N, C-alpha and C positions, 0 to 999 in steps of 0.2 A: 504494500500500500504506500502511496506517495504521501510523504509528510507535509505538514503545513509550511515548514521552513523551506523545503525544496520548491514548493509552489511559489513562495515569496521570492526565492532566488531567480526562478524562471521569469516571474513577472517583472522584477527589477532589471533583469538582463534584457528583456524585450523593451523596457522603457529606455534603457541605455542605447539599444539599437535604434529605436525611433529617434532619439535625440541625435545620435550619430548621423542618421539620415538627413535631418534638416540642418544640423550643424555643418555638415560637409557637402551639402548640395552645391555650394559655390565652387568646390574643387573642380567639378566636371563642366559646369555650364557658365561660370562667371564671364570668361572671355568671349564665349559665343553670344551671350546676352549683351555684353558691352559693345561688341562690334556690330550688333544687330543682325548677326547671322541667323539667330533664332529669337522668336518672341519669348518672353519669360515663361509663359504658361506651357508652350510647346517644349521649351528647353527642359523644364522641370519634369514633364511627363516622359520625355526621352530618357532623362537621367534615371527616373524611377524604374522604367522598363529594363534598362541596361544594368542597373544595380541588381535587379531581381535575377537576371540571367547570370551575372558575374558571381553572385553569392552561391550559386549552385554548381560552380565550375570545378572547385577543388577543395581540399581540406588540410593542406600542409601547414598553413598558418594556424589553423585550429589546433592541430597536434602540438605545435610549439606552446600555445597558451595552456592547454590541458595537461601536457606531460613534460614540457621542457624547462619550466621555470622554478618549480618547487619540488622537493623530494619527500614530502611528508603528507600524510593523510590529515586534512584539516576539516574542521567542523563547518556545517553549512552556514552558520552565522558569519563566519570569516569571509566566505565568498560574497555573502550579501553585503557585508561592510565594504568590501573592495568595490562592488558595483555602486554603492552609495557615494563613496569618495570620488569615483570617476564621473558620476552624474553631476555632482556638485561642481567639480572643476569645469566640465563641459558647459554647464549653464552659466557659470561665472564668466568664462571667456567669451561665450556667445553674447552675453549681455554687454560686454565691453567691446564687441565687434572685433575680437582678436582671433584670427584663424589658427587656433592651437591644435595640438594633436590628440584626437580621441584615443588613438592607439596607445600612446605613451601615458595618457591619463589612466587608462585601464590597467596597464602593466605596472605602472608606478604604484597605483592604489593597491593592487594585489600584493606586491612586494612589501609595502608598508603594513598591510593587514597581517601578513604572515609573520613579519618580524615582531609585531606587538603580540600576536597570538602565542608565539613560541618564546618571546623575550630573548631571541637569539637571531643571529644572522646566518647560522650554520645550515639552515634548511632551505636557503635560497640557492638554486643552481646557478652560481655566479658565472660559470663558463657559458651557460645558455643565455643568461642576461647579457653578457658581454658580446657574444658572437651574434645573437639573434636580435638584440635590442640596441645596445650601445653603438656597435660598429655601424649597423644600418642607419642609426640616428644621424650619423655624420656623413657616411658615404652616399646615401641615397639623395640628399639635397645637393651634394657636390656634383653627383652624376647628373642630376636634373639641370643644374646650372651649366655644366660643360656641354651636355648634349643639346640643350636649348640653344646655347651660343653657336655650336657647330651647325645645327640644323638651320638656324636663321641665316648664317653666313652662306650656307649652301643654296638656300632659296634666293638670297640676294644675287648670287652668281648666275643661277639658272635663269632668273626672270629679269635681269638687269635691263634688257632691251624692250621689255613689255611696258605698255603705258600703265599708269597707276590704276586707272579705271578698270582695265582688263584684268590686272592682278587681283584687285579687290573683288571683282565679280567671281573669279575662279575660286578664291579662298573662302568667300562667304559660303559657297556650296560645300567645299571640303571641310569646313569647320563643323558641319553637321556630323560628318563621319568621325572626326577627331573627338568631338564631344561624346559621341556614343562609345568610342574606344576608352576614354578616360573613365566614364561612368561604369563601364564593364569592369575595368581594372580596380576601380574603387570598391565595387561590390565583391570582387574576387578576393581582395585583401582585407578590407575593413569588416565585412560581415562575418568573416571567419573568427574574429577575436571573440565575438559574443557566442558564436557556436562553441568555441573552446571553453568558455566560462561555464556554459550550460552543461556541456559534456563533463567538465570537471565536477560539477555539482552532482550529476547523475552517477558518476563513478564513486565519489565519496559516499553517496547515499546507497551504494550497492545495487543500483538499478541497471547499470550496464557494466560490461567489462572494460578495463583500461585499453584492451587491444581491439575492441569492436569498432573503433572509429566514431565519427559523428553520426548519430541516428538521422534517418531521412527527415523525420518530422521536425527535428531541430533545424536542419538546413532550410526547410520550407518556411518555418516560422520566422527565422531570422531574415530570410530573403524578403518575405512579404512585409514584415514590419519595417525593415530598412527602406524598402520602396515607398511605403506609406509615409515615413518620415521625410523622405526626399520630396514627395509630392507636396508637402507643406511648404518647403522652400526655406532657404537660409539667407534672407534678403540682407540682413545686417552684415554678415560676413562677406556676402557677394560683392558689396560695394567696395570693401577693402581689396578683395582679390581682383576685381574687374578693373579698377582704375587707381587704386591707392599706391601701387608699386611702380608702374611705368605706363606710358601711353601704349595702347594695344591696337594694332591693325589686324585685319582678317588674316594676313599671312603670318604675323607673329603669334596670333592666337592659335592658329593651326600648328605652328612649330612648337609652341609651349605645351599644348595638349598632347600632341603626338610623342614628344620627348618624355613627358612625365608618365604617360601610359606605358611606354616601353620600359622605363625604370621600374615602375610599380609591378609590372608583370614579371620582370626578372627577379625581383625580390620575393614575390609570391612563390615563384618556382623554387626558391631557396628556403621557403618556409619562414621568411623574416617578416614580422608584423611592422610595416613601415607606416609613415604618415603621408597620406595622399596630399594633405595640406602643405607639408613641407616641400614635397617634390614638385608640385605644380607651381608653388610660389617661386622657388628657385629657378624653375624652367622659364617662367615669365621674366625673371631678372636676367637670365641668360640671353633671351631674345632681345631684351632692351639693351644689354651691354653690347650685343652684336651691332647695334646701330651706333651707339656711343656710350661710354661709361656714365656720362652725366645724365643720360636719359632715365636712369634708375633713381627713384627717390630713396636714397640710402638711409635717410632718417626713419622712414616708415619700415624699411627692411630691417633696420636695427631693432625696432619695437617687436617685430615678428620673431626675430632671432632670440630676443630676450624671453619671449613667451615659450619658445621651444625649450630653451635651457631650463627654465623654471618649472615646466610642466611635470617632469619626472619627480623631483623632490617635493613639489607642492602636493602632487597626487599621493605620494607616499605618506605625507603628513595627514592628509584627509582620510586615506584608507586606514592608517593606524589609529587615528582618533575615532573613527566610526567603529572599528573593532573593539576599542576600549569601552565605548559607550554600550554597544550591543552586548559585550561580555558582562557588563554590570547588570544588564537587564535579563 
């Protein structure tokens, strides 16, 4: 029989997934909306549909979350506390219009929750945290910046003899494709984190085996809820992503989206839970730098980078505090 606490964990996990959907909608569609390649409502529906498909594509990232970060059987309330900490951080950064990382909020909160629960750091698989979280935290944005820069330089070279009107007309169409690609990769990576948390709860509750993988109903639930969250839209964050970093043209929007999707898909293949927000933001910076370094608003970029650095420790504190409070209750 399923206990009340497991039901609460599943419910909060799906709330986190819903918030992740509207918090990260901007990742896939901000540039397409900003350049008017897609109307906002159509862009959101496209992102929701592709998020749904992406969430069903694989489960390597889910395995990292459920089996690769901690080596101890924890109680259900600890998982619930980790979700509460991540949700609080996501809502806080959304309210401030900061495109922070839902991925690192969840992972940081889980690590903080386990540390407070065990009153030790010995049960964190630090090798897994380092290789699957810390290293991708730095390498994936750098890859986004580099590939975005190279992709934009390549497009400048190929289309240098075209008129601006002709280039814009072509890339307004191609941006629809690149938006779909980013949304698919976002679902493929981000939705799996919640799948991993729910699977961890089911394993600790003795409802599934650790080697069974992610149950199909968990995949479907996370995919549908993320798509529903995406359909609500993240307008506050979208404004920052769409115009707050650098001026975006249809060609640079296409380059940024394509570059970021390639990086995210590569990291998903490796089982690394990366931040879609980080990758696409640095890809946008890369395309702006390809035009000229001063085209990027480095002050805004600095604020975003600060949020990235702060997210892991801040979420650890929130997850730990939530664990302490729930432990008392």
